[in-house]
mmCIF file of the N, C-alpha and C atoms, coordinates in Angstrom:
data_MODEL
# 
_entry.id   MODEL 
# 
loop_
_atom_site.group_PDB 
_atom_site.id 
_atom_site.type_symbol 
_atom_site.label_atom_id 
_atom_site.label_alt_id 
_atom_site.label_comp_id 
_atom_site.label_asym_id 
_atom_site.label_entity_id 
_atom_site.label_seq_id 
_atom_site.pdbx_PDB_ins_code 
_atom_site.Cartn_x 
_atom_site.Cartn_y 
_atom_site.Cartn_z 
_atom_site.occupancy 
_atom_site.B_iso_or_equiv 
_atom_site.pdbx_formal_charge 
_atom_site.auth_seq_id 
_atom_site.auth_comp_id 
_atom_site.auth_asym_id 
_atom_site.auth_atom_id 
_atom_site.pdbx_PDB_model_num 
ATOM 1   N N  . MET A 1 1  ? 6.015   -59.636 -104.616 1.00 0.00 ? 1  MET A N  1 
ATOM 2   C CA . MET A 1 1  ? 4.610   -59.802 -104.865 1.00 0.00 ? 1  MET A CA 1 
ATOM 3   C C  . MET A 1 1  ? 3.826   -59.461 -103.595 1.00 0.00 ? 1  MET A C  1 
ATOM 4   N N  . PRO A 1 2  ? 2.854   -58.558 -103.678 1.00 0.00 ? 2  PRO A N  1 
ATOM 5   C CA . PRO A 1 2  ? 2.081   -58.192 -102.482 1.00 0.00 ? 2  PRO A CA 1 
ATOM 6   C C  . PRO A 1 2  ? 1.161   -59.332 -102.063 1.00 0.00 ? 2  PRO A C  1 
ATOM 7   N N  . PRO A 1 3  ? 0.818   -59.392 -100.783 1.00 0.00 ? 3  PRO A N  1 
ATOM 8   C CA . PRO A 1 3  ? -0.074  -60.446 -100.304 1.00 0.00 ? 3  PRO A CA 1 
ATOM 9   C C  . PRO A 1 3  ? -1.440  -60.382 -100.986 1.00 0.00 ? 3  PRO A C  1 
ATOM 10  N N  . SER A 1 4  ? -2.010  -61.539 -101.227 1.00 0.00 ? 4  SER A N  1 
ATOM 11  C CA . SER A 1 4  ? -3.339  -61.646 -101.814 1.00 0.00 ? 4  SER A CA 1 
ATOM 12  C C  . SER A 1 4  ? -4.288  -62.126 -100.727 1.00 0.00 ? 4  SER A C  1 
ATOM 13  N N  . VAL A 1 5  ? -5.289  -61.297 -100.391 1.00 0.00 ? 5  VAL A N  1 
ATOM 14  C CA . VAL A 1 5  ? -6.255  -61.655 -99.352  1.00 0.00 ? 5  VAL A CA 1 
ATOM 15  C C  . VAL A 1 5  ? -7.614  -61.841 -99.996  1.00 0.00 ? 5  VAL A C  1 
ATOM 16  N N  . ARG A 1 6  ? -8.274  -62.945 -99.649  1.00 0.00 ? 6  ARG A N  1 
ATOM 17  C CA . ARG A 1 6  ? -9.644  -63.162 -100.133 1.00 0.00 ? 6  ARG A CA 1 
ATOM 18  C C  . ARG A 1 6  ? -10.488 -63.648 -98.969  1.00 0.00 ? 6  ARG A C  1 
ATOM 19  N N  . LYS A 1 7  ? -11.782 -63.404 -99.092  1.00 0.00 ? 7  LYS A N  1 
ATOM 20  C CA . LYS A 1 7  ? -12.710 -63.805 -98.032  1.00 0.00 ? 7  LYS A CA 1 
ATOM 21  C C  . LYS A 1 7  ? -13.483 -65.039 -98.453  1.00 0.00 ? 7  LYS A C  1 
ATOM 22  N N  . ILE A 1 8  ? -13.624 -65.938 -97.495  1.00 0.00 ? 8  ILE A N  1 
ATOM 23  C CA . ILE A 1 8  ? -14.503 -67.096 -97.632  1.00 0.00 ? 8  ILE A CA 1 
ATOM 24  C C  . ILE A 1 8  ? -15.446 -67.012 -96.436  1.00 0.00 ? 8  ILE A C  1 
ATOM 25  N N  . PRO A 1 9  ? -16.517 -67.761 -96.390  1.00 0.00 ? 9  PRO A N  1 
ATOM 26  C CA . PRO A 1 9  ? -17.469 -67.606 -95.287  1.00 0.00 ? 9  PRO A CA 1 
ATOM 27  C C  . PRO A 1 9  ? -16.802 -67.615 -93.906  1.00 0.00 ? 9  PRO A C  1 
ATOM 28  N N  . ASP A 1 10 ? -16.946 -66.512 -93.204  1.00 0.00 ? 10 ASP A N  1 
ATOM 29  C CA . ASP A 1 10 ? -16.479 -66.325 -91.824  1.00 0.00 ? 10 ASP A CA 1 
ATOM 30  C C  . ASP A 1 10 ? -14.961 -66.355 -91.642  1.00 0.00 ? 10 ASP A C  1 
ATOM 31  N N  . HIS A 1 11 ? -14.182 -66.324 -92.733  1.00 0.00 ? 11 HIS A N  1 
ATOM 32  C CA . HIS A 1 11 ? -12.719 -66.373 -92.661  1.00 0.00 ? 11 HIS A CA 1 
ATOM 33  C C  . HIS A 1 11 ? -12.090 -65.509 -93.752  1.00 0.00 ? 11 HIS A C  1 
ATOM 34  N N  . GLU A 1 12 ? -10.815 -65.225 -93.569  1.00 0.00 ? 12 GLU A N  1 
ATOM 35  C CA . GLU A 1 12 ? -9.994  -64.611 -94.605  1.00 0.00 ? 12 GLU A CA 1 
ATOM 36  C C  . GLU A 1 12 ? -8.839  -65.562 -94.894  1.00 0.00 ? 12 GLU A C  1 
ATOM 37  N N  . VAL A 1 13 ? -8.427  -65.600 -96.152  1.00 0.00 ? 13 VAL A N  1 
ATOM 38  C CA . VAL A 1 13 ? -7.299  -66.428 -96.570  1.00 0.00 ? 13 VAL A CA 1 
ATOM 39  C C  . VAL A 1 13 ? -6.277  -65.504 -97.219  1.00 0.00 ? 13 VAL A C  1 
ATOM 40  N N  . ILE A 1 14 ? -5.017  -65.662 -96.843  1.00 0.00 ? 14 ILE A N  1 
ATOM 41  C CA . ILE A 1 14 ? -3.951  -64.844 -97.402  1.00 0.00 ? 14 ILE A CA 1 
ATOM 42  C C  . ILE A 1 14 ? -2.935  -65.740 -98.088  1.00 0.00 ? 14 ILE A C  1 
ATOM 43  N N  . GLU A 1 15 ? -2.395  -65.249 -99.186  1.00 0.00 ? 15 GLU A N  1 
ATOM 44  C CA . GLU A 1 15 ? -1.324  -65.928 -99.904  1.00 0.00 ? 15 GLU A CA 1 
ATOM 45  C C  . GLU A 1 15 ? -0.176  -64.929 -99.989  1.00 0.00 ? 15 GLU A C  1 
ATOM 46  N N  . VAL A 1 16 ? 0.972   -65.290 -99.435  1.00 0.00 ? 16 VAL A N  1 
ATOM 47  C CA . VAL A 1 16 ? 2.085   -64.353 -99.323  1.00 0.00 ? 16 VAL A CA 1 
ATOM 48  C C  . VAL A 1 16 ? 3.417   -65.082 -99.498  1.00 0.00 ? 16 VAL A C  1 
ATOM 49  N N  . SER A 1 17 ? 4.385   -64.403 -100.093 1.00 0.00 ? 17 SER A N  1 
ATOM 50  C CA . SER A 1 17 ? 5.744   -64.950 -100.238 1.00 0.00 ? 17 SER A CA 1 
ATOM 51  C C  . SER A 1 17 ? 6.541   -64.607 -98.992  1.00 0.00 ? 17 SER A C  1 
ATOM 52  N N  . MET A 1 18 ? 7.224   -65.605 -98.438  1.00 0.00 ? 18 MET A N  1 
ATOM 53  C CA . MET A 1 18 ? 8.020   -65.422 -97.229  1.00 0.00 ? 18 MET A CA 1 
ATOM 54  C C  . MET A 1 18 ? 9.430   -65.946 -97.478  1.00 0.00 ? 18 MET A C  1 
ATOM 55  N N  . PRO A 1 19 ? 10.419  -65.418 -96.739  1.00 0.00 ? 19 PRO A N  1 
ATOM 56  C CA . PRO A 1 19 ? 11.807  -65.843 -96.944  1.00 0.00 ? 19 PRO A CA 1 
ATOM 57  C C  . PRO A 1 19 ? 12.144  -67.202 -96.333  1.00 0.00 ? 19 PRO A C  1 
ATOM 58  N N  . ARG A 1 20 ? 11.272  -67.718 -95.461  1.00 0.00 ? 20 ARG A N  1 
ATOM 59  C CA . ARG A 1 20 ? 11.550  -69.004 -94.819  1.00 0.00 ? 20 ARG A CA 1 
ATOM 60  C C  . ARG A 1 20 ? 10.289  -69.872 -94.842  1.00 0.00 ? 20 ARG A C  1 
ATOM 61  N N  . PRO A 1 21 ? 10.438  -71.180 -94.693  1.00 0.00 ? 21 PRO A N  1 
ATOM 62  C CA . PRO A 1 21 ? 9.272   -72.069 -94.708  1.00 0.00 ? 21 PRO A CA 1 
ATOM 63  C C  . PRO A 1 21 ? 8.519   -72.061 -93.379  1.00 0.00 ? 21 PRO A C  1 
ATOM 64  N N  . TYR A 1 22 ? 7.255   -72.416 -93.456  1.00 0.00 ? 22 TYR A N  1 
ATOM 65  C CA . TYR A 1 22 ? 6.398   -72.566 -92.284  1.00 0.00 ? 22 TYR A CA 1 
ATOM 66  C C  . TYR A 1 22 ? 5.729   -73.931 -92.353  1.00 0.00 ? 22 TYR A C  1 
ATOM 67  N N  . GLU A 1 23 ? 5.393   -74.482 -91.207  1.00 0.00 ? 23 GLU A N  1 
ATOM 68  C CA . GLU A 1 23 ? 4.686   -75.756 -91.116  1.00 0.00 ? 23 GLU A CA 1 
ATOM 69  C C  . GLU A 1 23 ? 3.192   -75.480 -90.951  1.00 0.00 ? 23 GLU A C  1 
ATOM 70  N N  . PRO A 1 24 ? 2.331   -76.404 -91.406  1.00 0.00 ? 24 PRO A N  1 
ATOM 71  C CA . PRO A 1 24 ? 0.900   -76.228 -91.168  1.00 0.00 ? 24 PRO A CA 1 
ATOM 72  C C  . PRO A 1 24 ? 0.615   -76.038 -89.672  1.00 0.00 ? 24 PRO A C  1 
ATOM 73  N N  . TYR A 1 25 ? -0.293  -75.138 -89.381  1.00 0.00 ? 25 TYR A N  1 
ATOM 74  C CA . TYR A 1 25 ? -0.741  -74.754 -88.038  1.00 0.00 ? 25 TYR A CA 1 
ATOM 75  C C  . TYR A 1 25 ? 0.236   -73.839 -87.310  1.00 0.00 ? 25 TYR A C  1 
ATOM 76  N N  . ASP A 1 26 ? 1.367   -73.466 -87.941  1.00 0.00 ? 26 ASP A N  1 
ATOM 77  C CA . ASP A 1 26 ? 2.231   -72.433 -87.374  1.00 0.00 ? 26 ASP A CA 1 
ATOM 78  C C  . ASP A 1 26 ? 1.482   -71.113 -87.371  1.00 0.00 ? 26 ASP A C  1 
ATOM 79  N N  . SER A 1 27 ? 1.858   -70.212 -86.475  1.00 0.00 ? 27 SER A N  1 
ATOM 80  C CA . SER A 1 27 ? 1.316   -68.861 -86.485  1.00 0.00 ? 27 SER A CA 1 
ATOM 81  C C  . SER A 1 27 ? 2.182   -68.004 -87.399  1.00 0.00 ? 27 SER A C  1 
ATOM 82  N N  . LEU A 1 28 ? 1.528   -67.265 -88.250  1.00 0.00 ? 28 LEU A N  1 
ATOM 83  C CA . LEU A 1 28 ? 2.202   -66.336 -89.161  1.00 0.00 ? 28 LEU A CA 1 
ATOM 84  C C  . LEU A 1 28 ? 1.764   -64.942 -88.744  1.00 0.00 ? 28 LEU A C  1 
ATOM 85  N N  . ILE A 1 29 ? 2.691   -64.130 -88.261  1.00 0.00 ? 29 ILE A N  1 
ATOM 86  C CA . ILE A 1 29 ? 2.361   -62.797 -87.778  1.00 0.00 ? 29 ILE A CA 1 
ATOM 87  C C  . ILE A 1 29 ? 2.831   -61.790 -88.818  1.00 0.00 ? 29 ILE A C  1 
ATOM 88  N N  . LEU A 1 30 ? 1.872   -61.035 -89.348  1.00 0.00 ? 30 LEU A N  1 
ATOM 89  C CA . LEU A 1 30 ? 2.163   -60.043 -90.380  1.00 0.00 ? 30 LEU A CA 1 
ATOM 90  C C  . LEU A 1 30 ? 1.783   -58.652 -89.885  1.00 0.00 ? 30 LEU A C  1 
ATOM 91  N N  . ARG A 1 31 ? 2.572   -57.669 -90.264  1.00 0.00 ? 31 ARG A N  1 
ATOM 92  C CA . ARG A 1 31 ? 2.298   -56.280 -89.895  1.00 0.00 ? 31 ARG A CA 1 
ATOM 93  C C  . ARG A 1 31 ? 1.494   -55.619 -90.995  1.00 0.00 ? 31 ARG A C  1 
ATOM 94  N N  . ASP A 1 32 ? 0.392   -55.018 -90.627  1.00 0.00 ? 32 ASP A N  1 
ATOM 95  C CA . ASP A 1 32 ? -0.447  -54.264 -91.555  1.00 0.00 ? 32 ASP A CA 1 
ATOM 96  C C  . ASP A 1 32 ? -0.016  -52.807 -91.468  1.00 0.00 ? 32 ASP A C  1 
ATOM 97  N N  . ALA A 1 33 ? 0.762   -52.352 -92.446  1.00 0.00 ? 33 ALA A N  1 
ATOM 98  C CA . ALA A 1 33 ? 1.326   -51.001 -92.420  1.00 0.00 ? 33 ALA A CA 1 
ATOM 99  C C  . ALA A 1 33 ? 0.244   -49.928 -92.469  1.00 0.00 ? 33 ALA A C  1 
ATOM 100 N N  . THR A 1 34 ? -0.830  -50.177 -93.199  1.00 0.00 ? 34 THR A N  1 
ATOM 101 C CA . THR A 1 34 ? -1.880  -49.167 -93.311  1.00 0.00 ? 34 THR A CA 1 
ATOM 102 C C  . THR A 1 34 ? -2.654  -49.005 -92.005  1.00 0.00 ? 34 THR A C  1 
ATOM 103 N N  . ALA A 1 35 ? -2.885  -50.099 -91.295  1.00 0.00 ? 35 ALA A N  1 
ATOM 104 C CA . ALA A 1 35 ? -3.634  -50.034 -90.035  1.00 0.00 ? 35 ALA A CA 1 
ATOM 105 C C  . ALA A 1 35 ? -2.713  -49.832 -88.829  1.00 0.00 ? 35 ALA A C  1 
ATOM 106 N N  . GLY A 1 36 ? -1.418  -50.083 -89.006  1.00 0.00 ? 36 GLY A N  1 
ATOM 107 C CA . GLY A 1 36 ? -0.463  -49.903 -87.920  1.00 0.00 ? 36 GLY A CA 1 
ATOM 108 C C  . GLY A 1 36 ? -0.570  -50.953 -86.824  1.00 0.00 ? 36 GLY A C  1 
ATOM 109 N N  . ARG A 1 37 ? -0.963  -52.180 -87.178  1.00 0.00 ? 37 ARG A N  1 
ATOM 110 C CA . ARG A 1 37 ? -1.055  -53.255 -86.191  1.00 0.00 ? 37 ARG A CA 1 
ATOM 111 C C  . ARG A 1 37 ? -0.606  -54.567 -86.820  1.00 0.00 ? 37 ARG A C  1 
ATOM 112 N N  . THR A 1 38 ? -0.458  -55.581 -85.991  1.00 0.00 ? 38 THR A N  1 
ATOM 113 C CA . THR A 1 38 ? -0.087  -56.896 -86.493  1.00 0.00 ? 38 THR A CA 1 
ATOM 114 C C  . THR A 1 38 ? -1.327  -57.789 -86.539  1.00 0.00 ? 38 THR A C  1 
ATOM 115 N N  . THR A 1 39 ? -1.274  -58.773 -87.419  1.00 0.00 ? 39 THR A N  1 
ATOM 116 C CA . THR A 1 39 ? -2.358  -59.731 -87.577  1.00 0.00 ? 39 THR A CA 1 
ATOM 117 C C  . THR A 1 39 ? -1.769  -61.128 -87.528  1.00 0.00 ? 39 THR A C  1 
ATOM 118 N N  . THR A 1 40 ? -2.418  -62.013 -86.784  1.00 0.00 ? 40 THR A N  1 
ATOM 119 C CA . THR A 1 40 ? -1.953  -63.394 -86.665  1.00 0.00 ? 40 THR A CA 1 
ATOM 120 C C  . THR A 1 40 ? -2.812  -64.293 -87.552  1.00 0.00 ? 40 THR A C  1 
ATOM 121 N N  . TRP A 1 41 ? -2.130  -65.104 -88.362  1.00 0.00 ? 41 TRP A N  1 
ATOM 122 C CA . TRP A 1 41 ? -2.764  -66.027 -89.289  1.00 0.00 ? 41 TRP A CA 1 
ATOM 123 C C  . TRP A 1 41 ? -2.328  -67.432 -88.923  1.00 0.00 ? 41 TRP A C  1 
ATOM 124 N N  . THR A 1 42 ? -3.115  -68.440 -89.299  1.00 0.00 ? 42 THR A N  1 
ATOM 125 C CA . THR A 1 42 ? -2.755  -69.847 -89.105  1.00 0.00 ? 42 THR A CA 1 
ATOM 126 C C  . THR A 1 42 ? -2.379  -70.431 -90.457  1.00 0.00 ? 42 THR A C  1 
ATOM 127 N N  . VAL A 1 43 ? -1.175  -70.965 -90.555  1.00 0.00 ? 43 VAL A N  1 
ATOM 128 C CA . VAL A 1 43 ? -0.653  -71.499 -91.815  1.00 0.00 ? 43 VAL A CA 1 
ATOM 129 C C  . VAL A 1 43 ? -1.406  -72.772 -92.200  1.00 0.00 ? 43 VAL A C  1 
ATOM 130 N N  . LEU A 1 44 ? -1.827  -72.824 -93.467  1.00 0.00 ? 44 LEU A N  1 
ATOM 131 C CA . LEU A 1 44 ? -2.471  -74.013 -94.016  1.00 0.00 ? 44 LEU A CA 1 
ATOM 132 C C  . LEU A 1 44 ? -1.519  -74.813 -94.887  1.00 0.00 ? 44 LEU A C  1 
ATOM 133 N N  . ASP A 1 45 ? -0.697  -74.095 -95.690  1.00 0.00 ? 45 ASP A N  1 
ATOM 134 C CA . ASP A 1 45 ? 0.183   -74.757 -96.648  1.00 0.00 ? 45 ASP A CA 1 
ATOM 135 C C  . ASP A 1 45 ? 1.378   -73.868 -96.935  1.00 0.00 ? 45 ASP A C  1 
ATOM 136 N N  . CYS A 1 46 ? 2.494   -74.485 -97.337  1.00 0.00 ? 46 CYS A N  1 
ATOM 137 C CA . CYS A 1 46 ? 3.713   -73.748 -97.664  1.00 0.00 ? 46 CYS A CA 1 
ATOM 138 C C  . CYS A 1 46 ? 4.461   -74.515 -98.749  1.00 0.00 ? 46 CYS A C  1 
ATOM 139 N N  . GLU A 1 47 ? 4.736   -73.837 -99.861  1.00 0.00 ? 47 GLU A N  1 
ATOM 140 C CA . GLU A 1 47 ? 5.448   -74.472 -100.966 1.00 0.00 ? 47 GLU A CA 1 
ATOM 141 C C  . GLU A 1 47 ? 6.602   -73.592 -101.426 1.00 0.00 ? 47 GLU A C  1 
ATOM 142 N N  . ARG A 1 48 ? 7.698   -74.232 -101.793 1.00 0.00 ? 48 ARG A N  1 
ATOM 143 C CA . ARG A 1 48 ? 8.873   -73.506 -102.281 1.00 0.00 ? 48 ARG A CA 1 
ATOM 144 C C  . ARG A 1 48 ? 8.599   -72.942 -103.666 1.00 0.00 ? 48 ARG A C  1 
ATOM 145 N N  . GLN A 1 49 ? 9.004   -71.674 -103.860 1.00 0.00 ? 49 GLN A N  1 
ATOM 146 C CA . GLN A 1 49 ? 8.915   -71.025 -105.168 1.00 0.00 ? 49 GLN A CA 1 
ATOM 147 C C  . GLN A 1 49 ? 10.200  -70.248 -105.385 1.00 0.00 ? 49 GLN A C  1 
ATOM 148 N N  . GLY A 1 50 ? 11.167  -70.917 -105.994 1.00 0.00 ? 50 GLY A N  1 
ATOM 149 C CA . GLY A 1 50 ? 12.455  -70.267 -106.221 1.00 0.00 ? 50 GLY A CA 1 
ATOM 150 C C  . GLY A 1 50 ? 13.179  -70.016 -104.920 1.00 0.00 ? 50 GLY A C  1 
ATOM 151 N N  . ASP A 1 51 ? 13.494  -68.735 -104.655 1.00 0.00 ? 51 ASP A N  1 
ATOM 152 C CA . ASP A 1 51 ? 14.214  -68.367 -103.434 1.00 0.00 ? 51 ASP A CA 1 
ATOM 153 C C  . ASP A 1 51 ? 13.294  -68.090 -102.252 1.00 0.00 ? 51 ASP A C  1 
ATOM 154 N N  . THR A 1 52 ? 11.984  -68.118 -102.468 1.00 0.00 ? 52 THR A N  1 
ATOM 155 C CA . THR A 1 52 ? 11.039  -67.814 -101.397 1.00 0.00 ? 52 THR A CA 1 
ATOM 156 C C  . THR A 1 52 ? 10.083  -68.978 -101.177 1.00 0.00 ? 52 THR A C  1 
ATOM 157 N N  . TRP A 1 53 ? 9.198   -68.808 -100.222 1.00 0.00 ? 53 TRP A N  1 
ATOM 158 C CA . TRP A 1 53 ? 8.181   -69.809 -99.900  1.00 0.00 ? 53 TRP A CA 1 
ATOM 159 C C  . TRP A 1 53 ? 6.812   -69.165 -100.046 1.00 0.00 ? 53 TRP A C  1 
ATOM 160 N N  . GLN A 1 54 ? 5.918   -69.826 -100.750 1.00 0.00 ? 54 GLN A N  1 
ATOM 161 C CA . GLN A 1 54 ? 4.547   -69.352 -100.923 1.00 0.00 ? 54 GLN A CA 1 
ATOM 162 C C  . GLN A 1 54 ? 3.708   -69.931 -99.789  1.00 0.00 ? 54 GLN A C  1 
ATOM 163 N N  . VAL A 1 55 ? 3.230   -69.059 -98.907  1.00 0.00 ? 55 VAL A N  1 
ATOM 164 C CA . VAL A 1 55 ? 2.501   -69.474 -97.715  1.00 0.00 ? 55 VAL A CA 1 
ATOM 165 C C  . VAL A 1 55 ? 1.023   -69.125 -97.885  1.00 0.00 ? 55 VAL A C  1 
ATOM 166 N N  . ILE A 1 56 ? 0.156   -70.081 -97.579  1.00 0.00 ? 56 ILE A N  1 
ATOM 167 C CA . ILE A 1 56 ? -1.285  -69.857 -97.560  1.00 0.00 ? 56 ILE A CA 1 
ATOM 168 C C  . ILE A 1 56 ? -1.718  -70.008 -96.108  1.00 0.00 ? 56 ILE A C  1 
ATOM 169 N N  . ALA A 1 57 ? -2.401  -68.979 -95.601  1.00 0.00 ? 57 ALA A N  1 
ATOM 170 C CA . ALA A 1 57 ? -2.825  -68.974 -94.201  1.00 0.00 ? 57 ALA A CA 1 
ATOM 171 C C  . ALA A 1 57 ? -4.241  -68.435 -94.089  1.00 0.00 ? 57 ALA A C  1 
ATOM 172 N N  . THR A 1 58 ? -4.868  -68.688 -92.953  1.00 0.00 ? 58 THR A N  1 
ATOM 173 C CA . THR A 1 58 ? -6.246  -68.248 -92.723  1.00 0.00 ? 58 THR A CA 1 
ATOM 174 C C  . THR A 1 58 ? -6.372  -67.622 -91.347  1.00 0.00 ? 58 THR A C  1 
ATOM 175 N N  . ARG A 1 59 ? -7.448  -66.863 -91.177  1.00 0.00 ? 59 ARG A N  1 
ATOM 176 C CA . ARG A 1 59 ? -7.805  -66.350 -89.863  1.00 0.00 ? 59 ARG A CA 1 
ATOM 177 C C  . ARG A 1 59 ? -9.318  -66.231 -89.788  1.00 0.00 ? 59 ARG A C  1 
ATOM 178 N N  . CYS A 1 60 ? -9.842  -66.368 -88.592  1.00 0.00 ? 60 CYS A N  1 
ATOM 179 C CA . CYS A 1 60 ? -11.287 -66.278 -88.379  1.00 0.00 ? 60 CYS A CA 1 
ATOM 180 C C  . CYS A 1 60 ? -11.716 -64.818 -88.344  1.00 0.00 ? 60 CYS A C  1 
ATOM 181 N N  . LEU A 1 61 ? -12.869 -64.543 -88.933  1.00 0.00 ? 61 LEU A N  1 
ATOM 182 C CA . LEU A 1 61 ? -13.492 -63.233 -88.796  1.00 0.00 ? 61 LEU A CA 1 
ATOM 183 C C  . LEU A 1 61 ? -14.372 -63.268 -87.549  1.00 0.00 ? 61 LEU A C  1 
ATOM 184 N N  . GLU A 1 62 ? -14.829 -62.124 -87.103  1.00 0.00 ? 62 GLU A N  1 
ATOM 185 C CA . GLU A 1 62 ? -15.640 -62.074 -85.886  1.00 0.00 ? 62 GLU A CA 1 
ATOM 186 C C  . GLU A 1 62 ? -16.914 -62.894 -85.999  1.00 0.00 ? 62 GLU A C  1 
ATOM 187 N N  . SER A 1 63 ? -17.399 -63.099 -87.218  1.00 0.00 ? 63 SER A N  1 
ATOM 188 C CA . SER A 1 63 ? -18.635 -63.853 -87.419  1.00 0.00 ? 63 SER A CA 1 
ATOM 189 C C  . SER A 1 63 ? -18.443 -65.371 -87.330  1.00 0.00 ? 63 SER A C  1 
ATOM 190 N N  . CYS A 1 64 ? -17.215 -65.844 -87.198  1.00 0.00 ? 64 CYS A N  1 
ATOM 191 C CA . CYS A 1 64 ? -16.944 -67.282 -87.139  1.00 0.00 ? 64 CYS A CA 1 
ATOM 192 C C  . CYS A 1 64 ? -17.412 -67.859 -85.801  1.00 0.00 ? 64 CYS A C  1 
ATOM 193 N N  . ARG A 1 65 ? -18.318 -68.790 -85.866  1.00 0.00 ? 65 ARG A N  1 
ATOM 194 C CA . ARG A 1 65 ? -18.806 -69.461 -84.657  1.00 0.00 ? 65 ARG A CA 1 
ATOM 195 C C  . ARG A 1 65 ? -18.266 -70.897 -84.577  1.00 0.00 ? 65 ARG A C  1 
ATOM 196 N N  . LYS A 1 66 ? -17.687 -71.373 -85.665  1.00 0.00 ? 66 LYS A N  1 
ATOM 197 C CA . LYS A 1 66 ? -17.194 -72.742 -85.709  1.00 0.00 ? 66 LYS A CA 1 
ATOM 198 C C  . LYS A 1 66 ? -15.954 -72.942 -84.839  1.00 0.00 ? 66 LYS A C  1 
ATOM 199 N N  . HIS A 1 67 ? -15.018 -72.025 -84.889  1.00 0.00 ? 67 HIS A N  1 
ATOM 200 C CA . HIS A 1 67 ? -13.750 -72.181 -84.184  1.00 0.00 ? 67 HIS A CA 1 
ATOM 201 C C  . HIS A 1 67 ? -13.748 -71.519 -82.816  1.00 0.00 ? 67 HIS A C  1 
ATOM 202 N N  . ARG A 1 68 ? -14.709 -70.664 -82.561  1.00 0.00 ? 68 ARG A N  1 
ATOM 203 C CA . ARG A 1 68 ? -14.857 -70.006 -81.253  1.00 0.00 ? 68 ARG A CA 1 
ATOM 204 C C  . ARG A 1 68 ? -13.591 -69.269 -80.810  1.00 0.00 ? 68 ARG A C  1 
ATOM 205 N N  . ARG A 1 69 ? -12.910 -68.658 -81.736  1.00 0.00 ? 69 ARG A N  1 
ATOM 206 C CA . ARG A 1 69 ? -11.703 -67.895 -81.412  1.00 0.00 ? 69 ARG A CA 1 
ATOM 207 C C  . ARG A 1 69 ? -12.054 -66.427 -81.262  1.00 0.00 ? 69 ARG A C  1 
ATOM 208 N N  . HIS A 1 70 ? -11.358 -65.789 -80.360  1.00 0.00 ? 70 HIS A N  1 
ATOM 209 C CA . HIS A 1 70 ? -11.587 -64.352 -80.142  1.00 0.00 ? 70 HIS A CA 1 
ATOM 210 C C  . HIS A 1 70 ? -10.457 -63.574 -80.772  1.00 0.00 ? 70 HIS A C  1 
ATOM 211 N N  . ARG A 1 71 ? -10.800 -62.432 -81.366  1.00 0.00 ? 71 ARG A N  1 
ATOM 212 C CA . ARG A 1 71 ? -9.789  -61.571 -81.977  1.00 0.00 ? 71 ARG A CA 1 
ATOM 213 C C  . ARG A 1 71 ? -9.654  -60.306 -81.205  1.00 0.00 ? 71 ARG A C  1 
# 
């Protein structure tokens, strides 16, 4: 299943199947094949789905002033 990305105010949220579990606030580093770079996400939730783990993560967009993170 391909990753599902949606935008919420000043952030992006991704839902992706991974082969191993992640803990909340772990960094999830994904490679964007089309752009040829990696993107770092912050894990919000992780649930088992059969043989894989369904991970929900977020990242700040440049317009985010709440978290003051630089990309």
